[in-house]
C-alpha positions, 0 to 999 in steps of 0.5 A: 085288314092291312096291319103292322108287324107290331100290331099282329104281334101286340095280339100274341103277346096279350094273349101269349100266343104266336102269330104265323107267318106263311112265305105265300109265293103263290096265290093259292098260297095266299088264299088258303093262308088268308081263308084259314085265318079268317075262319078262325078269326085271327090276324096273320103275316103273308110273307115273301122271302127274297129266295123266292125271287125265281119263282115269284118276282117281288114286282108280280107278287107284291101288288097282290099280296098287299091288295088280298091283305087290304081286302081280308077280313081278320088284321094282316101284315105283308112282310119281307122274309129274309130280306139279303140286302138293304135294296131289296128291302127298299123295293118291298117298302116302296110294294107297300109292305108293312114290315121287312126282315133284314138277314144279316145273321151270317155276317160278323156281329158288327157287321148284322148290327150295323147292317141291320141299323141302317135297315131300321132307320130307312124303314121307320121313316117310312112307317115300317116295321122290322125284324132282324135276327141273332144267330142262325140256322143251319140251312138256307131259307127255302133249303132242306133242314140239315144237321151241323158238325156243332149246331150250338155255335149257330145258336143266340147268344143271350148275353149279347141280346140287350147291345144288338137291340139298344144298337140296331132298334128292331121290333122283333127278333129272330132267334136260333136255338136248334131249329131250320129251315126246310124238311127236315131229314133228322128229328130237331133237337131244340134248346128251349131254354134259350128261349127262356134266357133271352125273354128275360133280357127283354120283352121284344117280340120273340120268332122263331124260324124253320117252324115247319116239321115241329110237334103240336107240344114243341109249339105250344112249348116254344109260345109259352116260353116267349116266342110270338111269331113262328115262320111255317112254309115247307110242310104247308108247301109240301101238302100242296105237292103232296095233293097235285102229285095224286091228282096226277097219278090218278089222272093222266090228263086235265086242266090246270086249274082243277089242280090249283084247287086241290093245291089250295085246299091242301094248303088250307087244310094244313094252315088251319090245323097249324094256326089253331095251334099257335092261337092255343085254340 
């Protein structure tokens, strides 16, 4: 069933768990994630990242995502992940997405706050929730997790959170504390205290981006400290890639639909295992 971001995150806040948010730029990913969520009977978020426009144009993938969410047996939020500009957010809203993320996190604070507030006013007038980001991750969405000279310079500053939330009216806040997008080259070092300090200043749902590649123990700890939504994609996608690679190495010829089924099964197993941890099962 189609649900809002607030609705699915309320499950996490009440149950002290986290909702998984999975980028799904293809039908195999959509079905893998929804089947896993239905298996566990947990709410879930399927998302489209603007950086995937080249692989899955919004106008093509959005109707499929919304229809799949409506027919699902569990609450499903259809979310725009890392919307890079206001116009793209408007397009997602027009397609029936129930939440959008506007990512102005690389801009100066004033521009981030002003731009986010503009998107929030537009979205809320249409019954759509908004996620924003304060602080930034080292690698662009869809890239490779990297280390930087001074990662602490990108971390969310907890003291800025109350004013940012009051000014923007955003419904969920992504914070930066040491994760990165993509496949990690080295093990990430997380500053968990940032989560605690931000949580002390607000009850708003908190989001962790760069959720792939984190240990189960670290997932449990970030959830315990107050993270309510975890974005996850790269390692699930890689599981699908590995399954396709294995089949093509075993068989010199074949049918694409068999390859796609292998990919879907691999992503389903990865999503299922991940959602179990997020849900505390």
